[in-house]
VOMI-652019 format. One record per residue: residue number from 0; x, y, z of N, C-alpha, C in turn. Coordinates in Angstrom, 1 decimal, padded with zeros to 4 digits. Example, Ala and Ser with C-alpha at 12.3 -4.5 7.8 and 13.67 -1.06 7.14 Angstrom:
2
   resi      n.X      n.Y      n.Z     ca.X     ca.Y     ca.Z      c.X      c.Y      c.Z
      0    013.2   -005.7    007.8    012.3   -004.5    007.8    013.2   -003.3    007.8
      1    012.8   -002.2    007.1    013.7   -001.1    007.1    012.9    000.0    007.9
***
This chain:
298
   resi      n.X      n.Y      n.Z     ca.X     ca.Y     ca.Z      c.X      c.Y      c.Z
      0    000.8   -001.2    000.0    000.0    000.0    000.0    000.9    001.2    000.0
      1    000.4    002.2   -000.7    001.2    003.5   -000.8    000.7    004.5    000.3
      2    001.6    005.2    001.0    001.2    006.1    002.0    001.3    007.6    001.4
      3    000.4    008.4    001.8    000.4    009.8    001.4    000.3    010.7    002.7
      4    000.6    012.0    002.5    000.5    012.9    003.6   -000.9    013.4    003.6
      5   -001.5    013.5    004.8   -002.9    013.9    005.0   -002.9    015.0    006.1
      6   -003.7    016.0    005.8   -003.9    017.1    006.8   -005.3    017.0    007.4
      7   -005.4    016.9    008.7   -006.7    016.7    009.4   -007.3    018.0    009.6
      8   -008.6    018.0    010.1   -009.3    019.2    010.4   -008.7    020.0    011.5
      9   -008.0    019.4    012.4   -007.3    020.1    013.5   -005.9    020.5    013.2
     10   -005.6    020.5    011.8   -004.3    020.9    011.3   -003.2    020.0    011.6
     11   -003.5    018.8    012.1   -002.4    017.8    012.2   -002.1    017.2    010.9
     12   -000.8    016.8    010.7   -000.4    016.2    009.4    000.2    014.8    009.7
     13   -000.3    013.9    009.0    000.1    012.5    009.2    000.2    011.7    008.0
     14    000.6    010.5    008.1    000.8    009.6    006.9   -000.4    008.5    007.0
     15   -001.1    008.4    005.9   -002.2    007.4    005.8   -002.0    006.6    004.5
     16   -002.4    005.3    004.6   -002.4    004.4    003.4   -003.5    004.8    002.4
     17   -003.2    004.7    001.2   -004.2    005.0    000.1   -004.9    003.7   -000.2
     18   -006.2    003.7   -000.3   -007.0    002.5   -000.6   -007.7    002.8   -001.9
     19   -007.7    001.9   -002.9   -008.3    002.1   -004.2   -009.6    001.2   -004.3
     20   -010.7    001.8   -004.7   -011.9    001.1   -004.9   -012.2    001.1   -006.4
     21   -012.3    000.0   -007.0   -012.5   -000.1   -008.5   -014.0   -000.6   -008.7
     22   -014.7    000.2   -009.5   -016.1   -000.1   -009.7   -016.4   -000.1   -011.2
     23   -017.2   -001.1   -011.6   -017.7   -001.1   -013.0   -019.2   -000.9   -013.1
     24   -019.6   -000.1   -014.0   -021.0    000.2   -014.3   -021.4    000.0   -015.7
     25   -022.4   -000.9   -015.9   -022.8   -001.2   -017.3   -023.4    000.0   -018.0
     26   -024.2    000.8   -017.2   -024.8    002.0   -017.7   -023.7    003.0   -018.2
     27   -022.7    003.2   -017.3   -021.6    004.1   -017.7   -020.8    003.6   -018.9
     28   -020.7    002.3   -019.0   -019.9    001.7   -020.1   -020.7    002.0   -021.4
     29   -022.0    001.9   -021.4   -022.8    002.2   -022.6   -022.7    003.6   -023.0
     30   -022.7    004.5   -022.0   -022.6    005.9   -022.3   -021.2    006.3   -022.9
     31   -020.1    005.7   -022.3   -018.8    005.9   -022.7   -018.6    005.3   -024.1
     32   -019.2    004.2   -024.4   -019.0    003.6   -025.7   -019.7    004.5   -026.8
     33   -020.8    005.0   -026.5   -021.5    005.9   -027.5   -020.7    007.2   -027.7
     34   -020.2    007.8   -026.6   -019.5    009.0   -026.7   -018.1    008.8   -027.4
     35   -017.5    007.6   -027.1   -016.3    007.3   -027.8   -016.4    007.1   -029.3
     36   -017.5    006.4   -029.7   -017.8    006.2   -031.1   -018.0    007.6   -031.8
     37   -018.7    008.5   -031.2   -018.9    009.8   -031.8   -017.6    010.6   -031.9
     38   -016.8    010.5   -030.8   -015.5    011.2   -030.8   -014.6    010.7   -031.9
     39   -014.6    009.4   -032.1   -013.7    008.8   -033.1   -014.1    009.3   -034.5
     40   -015.4    009.4   -034.8   -015.8    009.9   -036.1   -015.4    011.4   -036.3
     41   -015.6    012.2   -035.2   -015.2    013.6   -035.3   -013.7    013.7   -035.5
     42   -012.9    012.9   -034.7   -011.5    013.0   -034.8   -011.0    012.5   -036.2
     43   -011.6    011.5   -036.7   -011.2    011.0   -038.1   -011.3    012.1   -039.1
     44   -012.4    012.9   -039.0   -012.5    014.1   -040.0   -011.4    015.1   -039.8
     45   -011.1    015.3   -038.5   -010.0    016.3   -038.2   -008.6    015.7   -038.7
     46   -008.4    014.4   -038.6   -007.2    013.8   -039.0   -007.1    013.9   -040.6
     47   -008.2    013.7   -041.2   -008.2    013.8   -042.7   -007.8    015.2   -043.2
     48   -008.4    016.2   -042.5   -008.1    017.6   -042.8   -006.6    017.9   -042.6
     49   -006.1    017.3   -041.5   -004.7    017.5   -041.1   -003.7    016.9   -042.2
     50   -004.1    015.7   -042.6   -003.3    015.0   -043.6   -003.2    015.8   -044.9
     51   -004.4    016.4   -045.3   -004.4    017.2   -046.6   -003.6    018.4   -046.4
     52   -003.6    019.1   -045.3   -002.7    020.2   -045.1   -001.3    019.9   -045.1
     53   -000.9    018.8   -044.5    000.5    018.4   -044.5    001.0    018.1   -045.9
     54    000.2    017.4   -046.7    000.6    017.0   -048.1    000.8    018.3   -049.0
     55    000.2    019.4   -048.6    000.4    020.6   -049.5    001.6    021.3   -049.2
     56    002.3    021.0   -048.1    003.5    021.8   -047.7    004.7    021.3   -048.5
     57    005.6    022.3   -048.8    006.8    022.0   -049.6    008.0    022.6   -048.9
     58    009.1    021.8   -048.8    010.2    022.3   -048.0    011.5    022.3   -048.9
     59    012.2    023.4   -048.9    013.4    023.5   -049.7    014.6    022.6   -049.2
     60    014.6    022.3   -047.9    015.7    021.5   -047.4    015.2    020.5   -046.4
     61    016.0    019.5   -046.2    015.5    018.4   -045.2    015.4    018.9   -043.8
     62    016.3    019.8   -043.3    016.1    020.3   -041.9    014.8    021.0   -041.7
     63    014.3    021.7   -042.7    013.0    022.3   -042.5    011.9    021.3   -042.4
     64    012.0    020.2   -043.2    011.0    019.2   -043.1    011.0    018.5   -041.7
     65    012.3    018.2   -041.2    012.4    017.6   -039.9    011.9    018.5   -038.8
     66    012.1    019.8   -038.9    011.5    020.8   -037.9    010.0    020.8   -037.9
     67    009.4    020.6   -039.1    007.9    020.6   -039.2    007.4    019.3   -038.5
     68    008.1    018.2   -038.7    007.7    016.9   -038.0    007.8    017.1   -036.5
     69    008.9    017.7   -036.1    009.0    017.9   -034.6    007.9    018.8   -034.1
     70    007.5    019.8   -034.8    006.4    020.6   -034.4    005.1    019.9   -034.3
     71    004.8    019.0   -035.4    003.6    018.2   -035.4    003.6    017.2   -034.2
     72    004.7    016.7   -033.8    004.8    015.7   -032.8    005.0    016.3   -031.4
     73    005.0    017.6   -031.3    005.1    018.3   -030.0    006.5    018.3   -029.5
     74    007.5    018.2   -030.4    008.9    018.2   -030.0    009.6    019.5   -030.5
     75    008.8    020.5   -030.8    009.3    021.8   -031.3    010.1    022.5   -030.2
     76    010.9    023.5   -030.7    011.8    024.3   -029.8    010.9    025.0   -028.8
     77    011.4    025.0   -027.5    010.7    025.7   -026.5    009.6    024.9   -025.7
     78    009.4    023.7   -026.1    008.4    022.9   -025.4    009.0    022.1   -024.3
     79    008.3    022.1   -023.2    008.8    021.4   -022.0    007.7    020.4   -021.4
     80    008.2    019.5   -020.6    007.3    018.6   -019.9    006.9    017.5   -020.8
     81    005.7    016.9   -020.5    005.2    015.7   -021.2    004.8    016.1   -022.6
     82    005.1    015.2   -023.5    004.7    015.5   -024.9    003.2    015.5   -025.1
     83    002.7    016.4   -025.8    001.2    016.4   -026.0    000.7    015.3   -026.9
     84   -000.5    014.9   -026.7   -001.1    013.9   -027.6   -002.3    014.6   -028.4
     85   -002.0    015.1   -029.6   -003.1    015.8   -030.3   -004.2    014.8   -030.7
     86   -003.9    013.5   -030.9   -004.9    012.6   -031.4   -005.0    011.5   -030.3
     87   -006.3    011.2   -030.0   -006.6    010.3   -028.9   -006.9    008.9   -029.5
     88   -007.6    008.9   -030.7   -008.0    007.6   -031.3   -007.2    007.2   -032.5
     89   -006.2    008.0   -032.8   -005.4    007.7   -034.0   -003.9    007.9   -033.7
     90   -003.1    007.0   -034.4   -001.6    007.2   -034.3   -001.2    007.8   -035.7
     91   -000.5    008.9   -035.7   -000.1    009.6   -036.9    001.4    009.6   -036.9
     92    002.0    009.0   -038.0    003.4    009.0   -038.2    003.8    009.8   -039.4
     93    005.0    010.4   -039.4    005.4    011.3   -040.5    006.7    010.7   -041.1
     94    006.8    010.9   -042.4    008.1    010.6   -043.1    008.4    011.7   -044.1
     95    009.7    011.7   -044.6    010.1    012.7   -045.5    010.4    012.0   -046.8
     96    010.0    012.6   -047.9    010.2    012.1   -049.3    010.8    013.2   -050.1
     97    011.9    012.9   -050.8    012.5    013.9   -051.7    011.7    013.8   -053.1
     98    011.4    015.0   -053.6    010.7    015.1   -054.8    011.2    016.3   -055.7
     99    010.8    016.3   -056.9    011.1    017.4   -057.8    009.8    018.0   -058.4
    100    009.8    019.2   -058.6    008.6    019.8   -059.2    009.0    021.0   -060.1
    101    008.0    021.4   -060.9    008.2    022.5   -061.9    007.9    023.8   -061.1
    102    008.8    024.7   -061.0    008.4    025.9   -060.3    007.7    026.9   -061.2
    103    007.1    027.9   -060.6    006.4    028.9   -061.4    007.4    029.8   -062.2
    104    007.0    030.2   -063.4    007.9    031.0   -064.2    008.1    032.4   -063.5
    105    009.3    032.9   -063.6    009.5    034.2   -063.1    009.0    035.4   -063.9
    106    008.7    035.1   -065.2    008.2    036.1   -066.1    007.1    035.6   -066.9
    107    006.3    036.5   -067.5    005.1    036.1   -068.2    005.6    035.6   -069.6
    108    004.6    035.0   -070.3    004.9    034.5   -071.7    005.1    033.0   -071.7
    109    005.0    032.6   -073.0    005.2    031.1   -073.2    006.7    030.9   -073.4
    110    007.2    029.9   -072.7    008.6    029.6   -072.9    008.9    029.0   -074.3
    111    010.1    029.2   -074.7    010.5    028.7   -076.0    010.6    027.2   -076.0
    112    010.3    026.6   -077.2    010.3    025.1   -077.2    011.7    024.5   -076.9
    113    012.7    025.3   -077.2    014.0    024.8   -077.0    014.5    024.9   -075.6
    114    013.8    025.7   -074.7    014.2    025.8   -073.3    013.8    024.5   -072.6
    115    014.8    024.1   -071.8    014.5    022.9   -071.0    013.5    023.2   -069.9
    116    012.7    022.2   -069.5    011.7    022.4   -068.5    012.4    022.6   -067.1
    117    012.2    023.7   -066.5    012.8    024.0   -065.2    012.2    023.1   -064.1
    118    013.1    022.6   -063.2    012.7    021.8   -062.1    013.4    022.3   -060.8
    119    012.8    022.0   -059.7    013.5    022.3   -058.4    013.3    021.1   -057.5
    120    014.3    020.9   -056.7    014.3    019.7   -055.8    013.9    020.2   -054.4
    121    013.2    019.4   -053.7    012.7    019.7   -052.4    012.2    018.5   -051.7
    122    011.4    018.7   -050.6    010.9    017.6   -049.8    009.5    017.8   -049.4
    123    008.8    016.7   -049.3    007.4    016.7   -048.9    007.3    015.7   -047.7
    124    006.2    015.8   -047.0    006.0    014.9   -045.9    004.9    013.9   -046.2
    125    005.2    012.7   -045.9    004.2    011.6   -046.1    003.6    011.3   -044.7
    126    002.3    010.9   -044.7    001.6    010.7   -043.4    001.0    009.3   -043.4
    127    001.3    008.6   -042.3    000.7    007.3   -042.1   -000.2    007.3   -040.9
    128   -001.5    007.0   -041.1   -002.5    007.0   -040.0   -003.0    005.6   -039.7
    129   -003.0    005.4   -038.4   -003.4    004.1   -037.9   -004.5    004.3   -036.8
    130   -005.7    003.7   -036.9   -006.8    003.8   -036.0   -006.5    003.0   -034.8
    131   -006.6    003.6   -033.6   -006.4    002.8   -032.3   -007.7    002.2   -031.9
    132   -007.5    000.9   -031.6   -008.7    000.1   -031.2   -008.8    000.2   -029.6
    133   -010.0    000.6   -029.1   -010.3    000.6   -027.7   -011.3   -000.5   -027.4
    134   -010.8   -001.5   -026.7   -011.7   -002.7   -026.4   -012.9   -002.2   -025.6
    135   -014.1   -002.8   -025.8   -015.3   -002.5   -025.1   -015.1   -002.7   -023.6
    136   -014.2   -003.6   -023.2   -014.0   -003.9   -021.8   -013.3   -002.7   -021.0
    137   -012.8   -001.7   -021.8   -012.2   -000.6   -021.1   -013.2    000.5   -020.6
    138   -014.4    000.3   -021.1   -015.4    001.3   -020.7   -016.1    000.9   -019.4
    139   -016.6    002.0   -018.7   -017.4    001.8   -017.6   -016.7    001.6   -016.2
    140   -015.4    001.8   -016.2   -014.7    001.6   -015.0   -014.4    003.0   -014.3
    141   -014.5    002.9   -012.9   -014.3    004.1   -012.1   -013.3    003.7   -011.0
    142   -012.3    004.4   -010.7   -011.3    004.1   -009.7   -011.4    005.2   -008.6
    143   -011.7    004.9   -007.4   -011.8    005.9   -006.3   -010.6    005.6   -005.4
    144   -009.9    006.7   -005.0   -008.8    006.7   -004.1   -009.2    007.3   -002.8
    145   -009.0    006.7   -001.6   -009.4    007.2   -000.3   -008.4    006.7    000.7
    146   -008.4    007.5    001.8   -007.6    007.1    003.0   -008.5    006.6    004.1
    147   -009.7    006.4    003.8   -010.6    005.8    004.8   -010.4    004.3    004.9
    148   -010.1    003.8    006.1   -009.8    002.4    006.3   -011.1    001.5    006.0
    149   -010.8    000.3    005.7   -012.0   -000.6    005.4   -012.9   -000.8    006.6
    150   -012.4   -000.8    007.8   -013.2   -001.0    008.9   -014.1    000.3    009.2
    151   -013.7    001.4    008.6   -014.4    002.7    008.8   -015.4    002.9    007.7
    152   -015.3    002.2    006.6   -016.2    002.4    005.5   -015.9    001.3    004.4
    153   -017.0    000.6    004.1   -016.9   -000.5    003.1   -016.8    000.1    001.7
    154   -016.5   -000.8    000.7   -016.4   -000.3   -000.6   -017.8    000.3   -001.1
    155   -018.8   -000.3   -000.7   -020.2    000.2   -001.1   -020.4    001.6   -000.5
    156   -020.0    001.7    000.8   -020.2    003.0    001.5   -019.4    004.1    000.8
    157   -018.1    003.7    000.5   -017.3    004.7   -000.2   -017.9    005.2   -001.5
    158   -018.4    004.2   -002.3   -019.0    004.5   -003.6   -020.2    005.4   -003.4
    159   -021.1    005.1   -002.4   -022.3    005.8   -002.1   -021.9    007.2   -001.7
    160   -020.9    007.4   -000.9   -020.5    008.7   -000.4   -020.0    009.6   -001.6
    161   -019.3    008.9   -002.5   -018.8    009.6   -003.7   -019.9    010.1   -004.6
    162   -020.9    009.2   -004.8   -022.1    009.5   -005.7   -023.0    010.6   -005.1
    163   -023.0    010.7   -003.7   -023.8    011.7   -003.0   -023.2    013.1   -003.0
    164   -022.0    013.3   -003.6   -021.4    014.6   -003.6   -022.0    015.4   -004.7
    165   -023.1    016.1   -004.4   -023.8    017.0   -005.4   -023.6    018.4   -005.1
    166   -023.2    018.8   -003.9   -023.0    020.2   -003.6   -021.6    020.5   -003.1
    167   -020.6    019.6   -003.4   -019.2    019.8   -003.0   -018.4    020.2   -004.2
    168   -017.1    020.2   -004.1   -016.3    020.6   -005.2   -016.1    019.5   -006.2
    169   -016.4    018.3   -005.8   -016.1    017.2   -006.7   -016.7    017.3   -008.1
    170   -018.0    017.7   -008.3   -018.6    017.8   -009.6   -017.8    018.8   -010.5
    171   -017.2    019.8   -009.8   -016.5    020.8   -010.6   -015.3    020.3   -011.3
    172   -014.7    019.2   -010.9   -013.5    018.7   -011.5   -013.8    018.3   -013.0
    173   -015.0    017.8   -013.3   -015.3    017.5   -014.6   -015.3    018.8   -015.5
    174   -015.7    019.9   -014.9   -015.7    021.1   -015.7   -014.3    021.7   -015.9
    175   -013.4    021.6   -014.9   -012.1    022.1   -015.1   -011.2    021.3   -016.0
    176   -011.6    020.0   -016.3   -010.9    019.2   -017.3   -011.0    019.7   -018.7
    177   -012.0    020.6   -018.9   -012.0    021.2   -020.2   -010.8    022.1   -020.4
    178   -010.1    022.0   -021.6   -008.9    022.8   -021.8   -009.2    024.3   -021.7
    179   -010.4    024.7   -022.0   -010.7    026.1   -022.0   -010.9    026.6   -020.6
    180   -011.0    025.7   -019.6   -011.3    026.2   -018.2   -010.0    026.6   -017.6
    181   -009.0    025.8   -017.6   -007.7    026.1   -017.0   -006.6    025.8   -018.0
    182   -005.9    026.8   -018.4   -004.8    026.7   -019.4   -003.6    025.9   -018.7
    183   -002.8    025.2   -019.5   -001.7    024.5   -019.0   -000.7    025.4   -018.2
    184   -000.3    025.0   -017.1    000.6    025.8   -016.3    001.8    025.0   -015.9
    185    003.0    025.5   -016.1    004.2    024.8   -015.8    004.7    025.2   -014.4
    186    004.7    024.3   -013.4    005.1    024.6   -012.1    006.2    023.6   -011.7
    187    007.3    024.1   -011.3    008.4    023.2   -011.0    008.5    022.8   -009.5
    188    008.1    023.7   -008.6    008.2    023.4   -007.2    006.9    022.8   -006.6
    189    007.0    021.7   -005.8    005.8    021.1   -005.2    005.0    022.1   -004.4
    190    005.6    023.1   -003.8    004.9    024.1   -003.0    003.9    024.9   -003.9
    191    004.4    025.2   -005.1    003.5    026.0   -006.1    002.4    025.1   -006.6
    192    002.7    023.8   -006.8    001.7    022.9   -007.2    000.6    022.8   -006.2
    193    001.0    022.7   -004.9    000.0    022.6   -003.8   -000.8    023.9   -003.7
    194   -000.1    025.0   -003.9   -000.8    026.3   -003.8   -001.9    026.4   -004.9
    195   -001.5    026.0   -006.1   -002.5    026.0   -007.2   -003.6    025.1   -007.0
    196   -003.4    023.9   -006.4   -004.4    022.9   -006.1   -005.4    023.5   -005.0
    197   -004.8    024.2   -004.0   -005.6    024.8   -003.0   -006.5    025.9   -003.6
    198   -006.0    026.8   -004.4   -006.7    027.8   -005.0   -007.8    027.3   -005.9
    199   -007.5    026.2   -006.6   -008.5    025.5   -007.5   -009.7    025.0   -006.7
    200   -009.4    024.3   -005.6   -010.4    023.7   -004.7   -011.3    024.8   -004.1
    201   -010.6    025.9   -003.6   -011.4    027.1   -003.1   -012.3    027.7   -004.1
    202   -011.8    027.8   -005.3   -012.6    028.4   -006.4   -013.8    027.5   -006.7
    203   -013.6    026.2   -006.7   -014.7    025.2   -007.0   -015.7    025.2   -005.8
    204   -015.2    025.4   -004.6   -016.1    025.5   -003.5   -017.0    026.7   -003.6
    205   -016.5    027.8   -004.0   -017.3    029.0   -004.2   -018.3    028.8   -005.3
    206   -017.8    028.1   -006.4   -018.6    027.8   -007.5   -019.8    026.9   -007.1
    207   -019.5    025.9   -006.3   -020.6    025.0   -005.8   -021.6    025.7   -004.9
    208   -021.1    026.6   -004.0   -022.0    027.3   -003.1   -022.9    028.2   -003.9
    209   -022.4    028.9   -004.9   -023.3    029.7   -005.8   -024.4    028.9   -006.4
    210   -024.0    027.8   -007.0   -025.1    026.9   -007.6   -026.1    026.4   -006.5
    211   -025.6    026.0   -005.4   -026.5    025.5   -004.4   -027.5    026.6   -003.9
    212   -026.9    027.7   -003.5   -027.8    028.8   -003.0   -028.8    029.3   -004.0
    213   -028.4    029.4   -005.2   -029.4    029.9   -006.2   -030.5    028.9   -006.4
    214   -030.1    027.6   -006.5   -031.2    026.6   -006.7   -032.1    026.5   -005.5
    215   -031.6    026.6   -004.3   -032.4    026.6   -003.1   -033.4    027.7   -003.1
    216   -032.9    028.9   -003.4   -033.7    030.1   -003.4   -034.8    030.1   -004.4
    217   -034.4    029.7   -005.7   -035.4    029.7   -006.7   -036.5    028.6   -006.4
    218   -036.1    027.5   -005.8   -037.1    026.5   -005.5   -038.0    027.0   -004.4
    219   -037.5    027.7   -003.4   -038.4    028.2   -002.3   -039.3    029.3   -002.7
    220   -038.8    030.1   -003.7   -039.6    031.2   -004.2   -040.5    030.9   -005.5
    221   -040.4    029.7   -005.9   -041.1    029.3   -007.2   -040.7    030.2   -008.3
    222   -039.4    030.5   -008.5   -039.0    031.4   -009.5   -038.1    030.7   -010.5
    223   -037.8    031.3   -011.7   -037.0    030.7   -012.7   -036.1    031.8   -013.3
    224   -035.0    031.4   -013.8   -034.1    032.3   -014.5   -033.8    031.7   -015.9
    225   -033.3    032.6   -016.9   -033.0    032.0   -018.2   -031.9    031.0   -018.1
    226   -032.1    029.9   -018.9   -031.0    028.9   -018.9   -030.6    028.6   -020.3
    227   -029.9    027.5   -020.5   -029.4    027.2   -021.9   -030.6    026.8   -022.8
    228   -031.6    026.2   -022.2   -032.7    025.7   -023.0   -034.0    026.2   -022.4
    229   -034.1    027.5   -022.2   -035.3    028.1   -021.7   -035.2    028.4   -020.2
    230   -036.3    028.8   -019.6   -036.3    029.1   -018.1   -036.1    027.9   -017.3
    231   -035.3    028.0   -016.2   -035.1    026.9   -015.3   -035.0    027.3   -013.9
    232   -035.3    026.4   -013.0   -035.2    026.7   -011.6   -033.9    026.0   -011.0
    233   -033.2    025.2   -011.8   -032.0    024.5   -011.4   -030.8    024.9   -012.3
    234   -030.4    026.1   -012.4   -029.3    026.5   -013.2   -028.0    026.1   -012.6
    235   -027.0    025.8   -013.5   -025.7    025.5   -013.0   -025.0    026.9   -012.7
    236   -023.9    026.8   -012.0   -023.1    028.0   -011.6   -022.6    028.7   -012.9
    237   -022.3    027.9   -013.9   -021.8    028.4   -015.2   -022.9    029.3   -015.8
    238   -024.1    028.8   -015.8   -025.2    029.6   -016.3   -025.5    030.9   -015.5
    239   -025.4    030.8   -014.2   -025.6    031.9   -013.4   -024.5    033.0   -013.7
    240   -023.3    032.6   -013.8   -022.2    033.6   -014.1   -022.3    034.1   -015.5
    241   -022.8    033.3   -016.4   -022.9    033.7   -017.8   -024.0    034.8   -018.0
    242   -025.0    034.7   -017.1   -026.1    035.7   -017.2   -025.6    037.1   -016.9
    243   -024.6    037.2   -016.1   -024.1    038.6   -015.7   -023.1    039.1   -016.8
    244   -022.8    038.3   -017.8   -021.8    038.8   -018.8   -022.4    040.0   -019.6
    245   -023.7    040.1   -019.7   -024.3    041.3   -020.4   -024.4    042.5   -019.6
    246   -024.1    042.4   -018.3   -024.1    043.6   -017.4   -022.8    044.4   -017.6
    247   -023.0    045.7   -017.8   -021.8    046.5   -018.0   -021.9    047.8   -017.3
    248   -020.7    048.4   -016.9   -020.6    049.7   -016.3   -020.2    050.7   -017.3
    249   -021.0    051.7   -017.6   -020.8    052.7   -018.6   -020.5    054.0   -017.9
    250   -019.3    054.6   -018.3   -018.9    055.8   -017.7   -018.7    056.8   -018.9
    251   -019.2    058.0   -018.7   -018.9    059.1   -019.7   -019.0    060.4   -019.0
    252   -018.4    061.5   -019.7   -018.4    062.8   -019.1   -019.3    063.7   -019.9
    253   -020.0    064.6   -019.2   -020.7    065.7   -019.8   -020.2    067.0   -019.1
    254   -019.4    067.7   -019.8   -018.7    068.8   -019.3   -017.8    068.5   -018.2
    255   -018.0    069.0   -017.0   -017.1    068.7   -015.9   -017.7    067.6   -015.0
    256   -018.8    067.0   -015.4   -019.4    065.9   -014.6   -019.2    064.6   -015.3
    257   -018.9    063.6   -014.4   -018.8    062.2   -014.8   -020.0    061.5   -014.5
    258   -020.6    060.8   -015.5   -021.9    060.1   -015.4   -021.6    058.6   -015.4
    259   -022.2    057.9   -014.5   -022.0    056.4   -014.4   -023.4    055.8   -014.6
    260   -023.5    054.8   -015.5   -024.7    054.1   -015.7   -024.4    052.6   -015.7
    261   -025.4    051.8   -015.2   -025.3    050.3   -015.2   -026.2    049.9   -016.3
    262   -025.7    049.2   -017.3   -026.5    048.7   -018.4   -026.6    047.2   -018.4
    263   -027.8    046.7   -018.8   -028.0    045.3   -019.0   -028.6    044.6   -017.8
    264   -028.9    045.3   -016.7   -029.5    044.7   -015.5   -031.0    044.3   -015.7
    265   -031.3    043.1   -015.5   -032.7    042.6   -015.7   -033.2    042.1   -014.3
    266   -034.5    041.8   -014.2   -035.1    041.3   -013.0   -034.4    040.0   -012.5
    267   -034.0    039.1   -013.4   -033.4    037.9   -013.0   -032.0    038.1   -012.3
    268   -031.4    039.2   -012.7   -030.1    039.5   -012.1   -030.3    039.9   -010.6
    269   -031.3    040.7   -010.3   -031.6    041.0   -009.0   -032.1    039.8   -008.2
    270   -032.8    038.9   -008.8   -033.3    037.7   -008.2   -032.1    036.9   -007.7
    271   -031.1    036.8   -008.6   -029.9    036.0   -008.2   -029.1    036.7   -007.0
    272   -029.1    038.1   -007.1   -028.5    038.8   -006.0   -029.2    038.5   -004.6
    273   -030.5    038.4   -004.7   -031.3    038.0   -003.4   -030.9    036.6   -003.0
    274   -030.7    035.7   -003.9   -030.4    034.4   -003.6   -029.0    034.3   -002.9
    275   -028.1    035.1   -003.4   -026.7    035.1   -002.8   -026.5    036.1   -001.7
    276   -027.5    036.9   -001.4   -027.3    037.9   -000.4   -026.5    039.1   -000.8
    277   -026.5    039.4   -002.1   -025.7    040.5   -002.6   -026.6    041.7   -002.6
    278   -026.2    042.8   -002.1   -026.9    044.1   -002.1   -027.2    044.6   -003.5
    279   -028.4    045.0   -003.7   -028.8    045.5   -005.0   -028.0    046.8   -005.4
    280   -027.5    047.5   -004.4   -026.8    048.7   -004.7   -025.5    048.5   -005.5
    281   -025.0    047.3   -005.5   -023.9    047.0   -006.4   -024.2    047.1   -007.9
    282   -025.5    047.0   -008.2   -025.9    047.1   -009.6   -026.8    048.3   -009.8
    283   -026.7    049.3   -009.0   -027.4    050.6   -009.2   -026.3    051.7   -009.4
    284   -026.6    052.5   -010.4   -025.7    053.6   -010.8   -025.6    054.6   -009.7
    285   -024.4    055.0   -009.2   -024.2    056.1   -008.3   -024.7    057.4   -008.9
    286   -025.0    058.3   -008.0   -025.5    059.6   -008.5   -024.3    060.4   -009.1
    287   -024.6    061.4   -009.9   -023.6    062.2   -010.6   -022.8    063.0   -009.5
    288   -023.6    063.4   -008.5   -023.0    064.2   -007.4   -021.9    063.4   -006.7
    289   -022.1    062.2   -006.3   -021.1    061.4   -005.6   -019.9    061.1   -006.5
    290   -020.1    060.8   -007.7   -019.0    060.5   -008.6   -018.2    061.8   -008.8
    291   -018.9    062.9   -008.9   -018.2    064.2   -009.2   -017.2    064.6   -008.1
    292   -017.5    064.1   -006.9   -016.6    064.4   -005.8   -015.2    063.8   -005.9
    293   -015.2    062.7   -006.6   -013.9    062.0   -006.8   -013.3    062.1   -008.2
    294   -014.0    062.7   -009.1   -013.6    062.9   -010.5   -012.6    064.0   -010.6
    295   -011.7    064.0   -011.5   -010.8    065.0   -011.8   -011.0    065.6   -013.1
    296   -010.9    067.0   -013.2   -011.1    067.7   -014.4   -010.0    067.4   -015.4
    297   -010.3    067.2   -016.7   -009.2    066.9   -017.6   -008.3    068.0   -017.8
***
């Protein structure tokens, strides 16, 4: 068994053994098989487009062709850490082929019949694509890691506790796995990795609290807010935050006076403020007199 460092609620730090619980779900396996098949079709189209683009490139020298292959494989200059995997369901291999072609004429007009046909030597890339086969047995598996001892919680209890996490930070980890959510960050020191992990968990905790409070308030008040597919009483935190994207603070000057206006505020914004305990004054424009006290004349 592997031991890891654990920090308890009373700030004690100790070593605990990690226990792994492996679970298979036929329903999850079916869902993963369907999503995997759709992803393979989508990636196959992207690979075909990539191959066509690679075949159109022409290189004057072999080092340029080798540099292009290094870039495609993630071995380009300036890259650090683990090599990226641009393709999940395909293996793409590159090769270099020497070729000759007729260049474009430098001047207009028809060449003389006695002129030899001009040619130039160069290199092209050849691409070999292999489809990776994923056995059906690979779908539907979930691995849970915990420091809870077997006598304190059985495998079934650990799985049930994991599935009951609806208002904690756990569901947010699926969201941050999206590349658009958190950009890759290179951290060399373990302390910085731990700090980033702590900030991520705190952010997800706030994210979960926003979602929980808004849903509870809307349910108790029998109210709804705009969602992705019409009005809803159970919006996600992402939907709640997206609703405020249209709210803007507009500032402009009229003579010596600075005027501030809040644009885009709708009743559902104030409803969310009530759910989160946010004062409506944050979304009300201050008076010209108050702003003018702190404004400076140009």
